[in-house]
BAGU-527238 format. One line per field, with one value per residue (C-alpha): x, y, z. Coordinates in Angstrom, 3 decimals, always signed. Layout:
N
X	(X	...)
Y	(Y	...)
Z	(Z	...)
END
This chain:
299
X	(+33.844	+30.014	+27.796	+26.145	+22.299	+19.483	+19.345	+22.195	+20.469	+22.510	+19.908	+22.168	+23.591	+20.516	+20.292	+21.128	+18.169	+16.001	+17.246	+16.114	+12.843	+12.098	+13.286	+10.868	+8.036	+8.532	+8.674	+5.533	+3.710	+4.870	+3.401	+0.205	+0.018	+0.669	-1.499	-4.430	-4.191	-6.051	-9.646	-10.499	-13.424	-16.265	-14.079	-11.979	-14.067	-17.109	-20.677	-23.160	-22.855	-25.940	-26.011	-28.769	-30.158	-31.517	-34.216	-31.911	-30.860	-27.418	-25.269	-25.266	-29.061	-28.970	-26.126	-28.405	-31.042	-28.856	-26.039	-28.084	-29.506	-26.181	-22.571	-20.808	-22.059	-19.918	-21.545	-19.791	-21.110	-20.342	-20.107	-22.509	-23.924	-27.347	-25.966	-24.499	-22.826	-23.978	-21.410	-22.320	-21.195	-23.905	-25.221	-24.554	-23.605	-26.983	-27.746	-27.707	-31.434	-32.437	-29.879	-31.110	-34.874	-33.993	-32.078	-35.231	-37.388	-35.456	-34.756	-37.305	-38.625	-35.379	-34.519	-35.943	-34.128	-32.323	-29.715	-27.804	-26.604	-23.702	-23.052	-19.726	-19.518	-16.373	-14.894	-14.927	-13.454	-10.757	-9.930	-10.162	-7.548	-5.140	-5.318	-4.575	-1.609	-0.422	-0.993	+1.101	+3.821	+4.108	+4.357	+6.780	+9.192	+8.828	+9.467	+12.808	+14.045	+13.965	+15.746	+18.199	+18.982	+18.770	+21.168	+24.277	+23.391	+23.739	+21.146	+19.015	+19.318	+18.575	+15.301	+14.421	+14.652	+12.938	+10.250	+9.671	+9.785	+6.893	+4.611	+4.908	+4.674	+1.441	-0.115	+0.864	-1.070	-4.017	-4.204	-3.828	-6.451	-8.735	-9.169	-11.195	-8.824	-10.526	-9.638	-9.241	-6.739	-4.929	-4.778	-3.684	-0.727	+0.492	+0.259	+2.382	+4.863	+5.242	+5.531	+8.030	+10.295	+9.719	+10.826	+13.770	+14.967	+15.100	+17.427	+19.562	+19.831	+21.253	+23.812	+25.026	+25.450	+27.476	+29.575	+30.790	+31.530	+33.196	+35.487	+36.968	+33.893	+32.642	+29.278	+28.133	+28.520	+27.598	+24.204	+23.417	+24.309	+22.085	+19.376	+19.323	+19.756	+16.325	+14.563	+12.480	+11.105	+10.646	+8.499	+6.403	+5.741	+4.631	+2.630	+0.504	+0.024	-1.100	-3.459	-5.442	-5.223	-6.517	-9.473	-10.429	-10.281	-12.440	-14.904	-14.805	-17.286	-16.725	-16.109	-12.726	-11.772	-9.788	-8.043	-7.203	-5.789	-3.937	-2.204	-2.058	+0.317	+2.101	+3.186	+4.575	+6.427	+7.643	+9.149	+10.725	+12.179	+13.592	+15.503	+16.423	+16.295	+17.291	+20.419	+21.361	+21.814	+24.025	+26.256	+26.159	+27.400	+30.119	+29.149	+32.196	+32.832	+34.696	+31.627	+29.431	+32.274	+32.718	+28.919	+29.029	+31.888	+29.581	+26.726)
Y	(+16.450	+15.904	+17.964	+15.625	+15.161	+14.434	+10.427	+7.997	+4.821	+2.240	+1.399	-0.288	-2.590	-4.842	-4.477	-8.037	-9.223	-6.899	-7.947	-11.572	-10.385	-8.451	-11.004	-13.569	-10.929	-10.019	-13.723	-14.531	-11.300	-12.740	-16.388	-14.808	-12.537	-15.460	-18.222	-16.174	-12.933	-9.752	-9.401	-7.436	-5.152	-4.753	-1.893	-4.450	-7.908	-6.262	-7.361	-5.997	-4.812	-4.421	-3.300	-4.283	-4.096	-7.423	-8.502	-10.384	-12.503	-14.255	-14.542	-18.268	-18.166	-15.249	-17.311	-20.435	-18.529	-16.786	-19.202	-21.540	-18.510	-16.888	-17.923	-16.425	-14.671	-13.140	-11.915	-9.866	-8.000	-4.070	-2.228	-4.226	-7.792	-6.443	-4.627	-6.833	-6.400	-8.778	-9.064	-11.228	-11.967	-11.213	-13.762	-12.990	-9.375	-8.527	-5.270	-4.019	-3.364	-7.097	-8.556	-6.225	-7.006	-10.742	-10.616	-8.400	-11.051	-13.720	-12.137	-9.447	-11.264	-11.292	-7.746	-4.508	-2.148	-2.334	+0.533	+1.026	-0.918	-0.371	-1.967	-2.360	-4.140	-6.669	-4.412	-1.023	-3.320	-4.779	-1.219	+0.155	-2.804	-1.970	+1.854	+1.232	-0.896	+1.824	+4.719	+2.928	+1.742	+5.326	+6.795	+4.487	+5.074	+8.665	+8.430	+6.439	+8.586	+11.569	+9.853	+8.643	+12.037	+13.751	+11.371	+9.182	+5.687	+4.118	+6.308	+5.566	+1.804	+2.060	+3.755	+1.352	-1.491	+0.457	+1.357	-1.987	-3.385	-1.058	-1.619	-5.541	-5.572	-3.676	-5.635	-8.810	-7.691	-6.664	-10.036	-11.853	-9.718	-10.011	-6.347	-5.248	-4.151	-1.084	+2.383	+3.852	+1.254	+2.106	+5.636	+4.526	+2.507	+5.544	+7.700	+5.232	+5.350	+9.137	+8.990	+6.490	+8.104	+11.265	+9.824	+8.181	+11.466	+13.391	+11.010	+10.514	+14.276	+14.265	+11.531	+13.129	+16.466	+14.847	+12.911	+16.170	+17.299	+14.411	+12.308	+10.438	+8.778	+5.570	+5.349	+2.988	+5.086	+8.095	+6.594	+6.210	+9.614	+10.909	+8.701	+10.163	+13.516	+13.663	+10.973	+13.406	+14.804	+11.201	+10.440	+13.304	+13.106	+9.428	+9.914	+12.652	+10.942	+7.620	+9.770	+11.248	+7.900	+5.983	+8.649	+7.703	+4.165	+4.190	+7.039	+7.237	+4.524	+1.159	+2.763	+4.431	+1.562	-0.272	+2.926	+3.943	+0.452	+0.406	+3.633	+2.868	-0.245	+1.905	+4.600	+2.004	+0.074	+3.365	+4.592	+1.267	+0.878	+4.469	+3.710	-0.113	-0.844	+2.170	+3.192	-0.365	-0.629	+2.223	+0.379	-2.608	-0.687	+1.102	+4.565	+7.131	+10.831	+10.482	+9.249	+12.218	+14.657	+13.064	+13.454	+17.182	+17.953	+16.593	+18.907)
Z	(+14.728	+14.158	+16.735	+18.888	+18.673	+21.038	+20.106	+19.494	+18.613	+16.674	+14.099	+11.558	+14.140	+13.296	+9.775	+8.945	+11.251	+9.449	+6.093	+6.884	+8.249	+5.174	+2.849	+4.282	+4.255	+0.765	-0.197	+1.522	-0.175	-3.598	-2.564	-1.270	-4.510	-6.776	-5.235	-3.362	-5.188	-4.321	-3.537	-6.468	-6.280	-8.650	-10.318	-11.637	-11.929	-13.330	-12.183	-9.765	-6.523	-4.225	-0.639	+1.342	+5.261	+6.594	+8.915	+11.213	+8.249	+8.182	+5.275	+4.760	+4.369	+1.812	-0.001	-0.223	-2.028	-4.641	-5.283	-7.486	-9.502	-10.468	-11.461	-8.992	-5.698	-2.946	+0.304	+3.071	+6.143	+5.721	+9.011	+10.985	+10.873	+9.666	+6.347	+3.664	+0.379	-2.353	-5.429	-8.274	-11.889	-14.381	-16.578	-20.265	-19.298	-18.893	-17.607	-14.036	-13.595	-14.755	-12.111	-9.393	-10.127	-9.893	-6.548	-5.242	-6.104	-4.651	-1.238	-0.793	+2.252	+3.846	+3.274	+4.968	+2.642	-0.743	-0.224	-3.511	-6.370	-8.855	-12.292	-14.024	-17.570	-18.394	-20.709	-18.330	-15.358	-17.531	-18.740	-15.227	-14.055	-16.796	-16.406	-12.854	-13.507	-15.929	-13.368	-10.509	-13.250	-14.486	-11.235	-9.761	-12.908	-12.608	-9.007	-9.712	-12.652	-10.272	-7.608	-10.043	-11.272	-7.894	-5.955	-6.965	-8.153	-5.018	-3.521	-6.303	-5.911	-2.152	-3.015	-5.587	-3.096	-0.192	-2.555	-3.878	-0.409	+0.560	-2.123	-2.276	+1.753	+1.465	-1.274	+0.652	+3.712	+1.651	+0.191	+3.615	+5.154	+2.024	+1.750	-1.245	-3.902	-5.751	-7.320	-4.029	-3.008	-6.346	-4.864	-1.663	-3.143	-5.190	-2.042	-0.158	-2.894	-2.617	+1.108	+1.268	-1.355	+0.648	+3.843	+2.226	+0.254	+3.631	+5.199	+2.088	+1.795	+5.404	+4.579	+1.340	+3.282	+5.929	+3.470	+2.128	+5.622	+7.177	+5.056	+7.744	+8.911	+7.244	+5.902	+8.418	+11.389	+9.127	+8.044	+11.764	+12.730	+9.707	+10.780	+14.499	+13.072	+11.030	+13.735	+15.070	+11.908	+10.718	+13.932	+14.048	+10.579	+10.734	+13.904	+12.576	+9.530	+11.285	+13.514	+10.679	+8.878	+12.127	+12.365	+8.632	+9.411	+12.668	+11.597	+7.854	+7.100	+5.340	+1.955	+3.003	+5.359	+2.665	+1.536	+5.191	+6.169	+2.898	+3.995	+7.569	+6.647	+3.871	+6.405	+8.969	+6.118	+4.476	+7.862	+8.548	+5.028	+4.870	+8.007	+7.770	+4.146	+2.302	+4.431	+4.908	+0.931	+1.149	+3.909	+1.636	-1.357	+0.808	-0.523	+0.143	+0.070	-3.520	-5.092	-3.838	-4.840	-7.992	-8.743	-7.481	-10.079	-13.016	-12.001)
END
């Protein structure tokens, strides 16, 4: 018999409800990404970014001044209502200094301080977008190859489903919240992938260990037992990580807000998917002790 553990929650009893909820969430995320897209930052769109401190001037007034003079202008508050970020596409790819000088001439009497300016050319921005996509793709492929070799194919497939769920769900939330998608957000997505897989592997290791020990217990009950056995570790890891991320979100400033927000949602979704998605796939595929022992013989 299996030694009793401190908790005995029947997580997988509700797996069908969570299947439906996750399916709807992923479908909505795909719709958002397809029709609305991500709020690409200057790293990926190219152009000029200017941070200013205003003299009690609202965004609408600045937009009315700048819009007639530039092809595309985007303004947003940055931390407080007196600090505004101006993003604009450069006309004919002109150099940043010319664009900044033109903006200064137009809104000089409305601004108390020009804090910083950045310029990214169209060639550099498109290259960064492609490199970012490559980085995410190669990292995910490497992770999935590791899982495929480390576990049986059923476990690998469960990890693939959970990882895809986490990344798409996080991107959908970033889209609906209009969070700026920058190079730091790419780093957050990669970190989310690693965190999600790590959490899933811990539970999978316990499932496989229990499969070797208890041949008379079906995968449904065995998965519930394994989740409960690793629950304290999962919760402690997730809570301590979230505490650190919440500190960055509230006290790290606007520069780190997009990164920390993506990570917060990623940790929550990663913990959820490790329990309800990855293990539900094992139950659906009806993993047995025979499959595990067969794989051990090959190794």
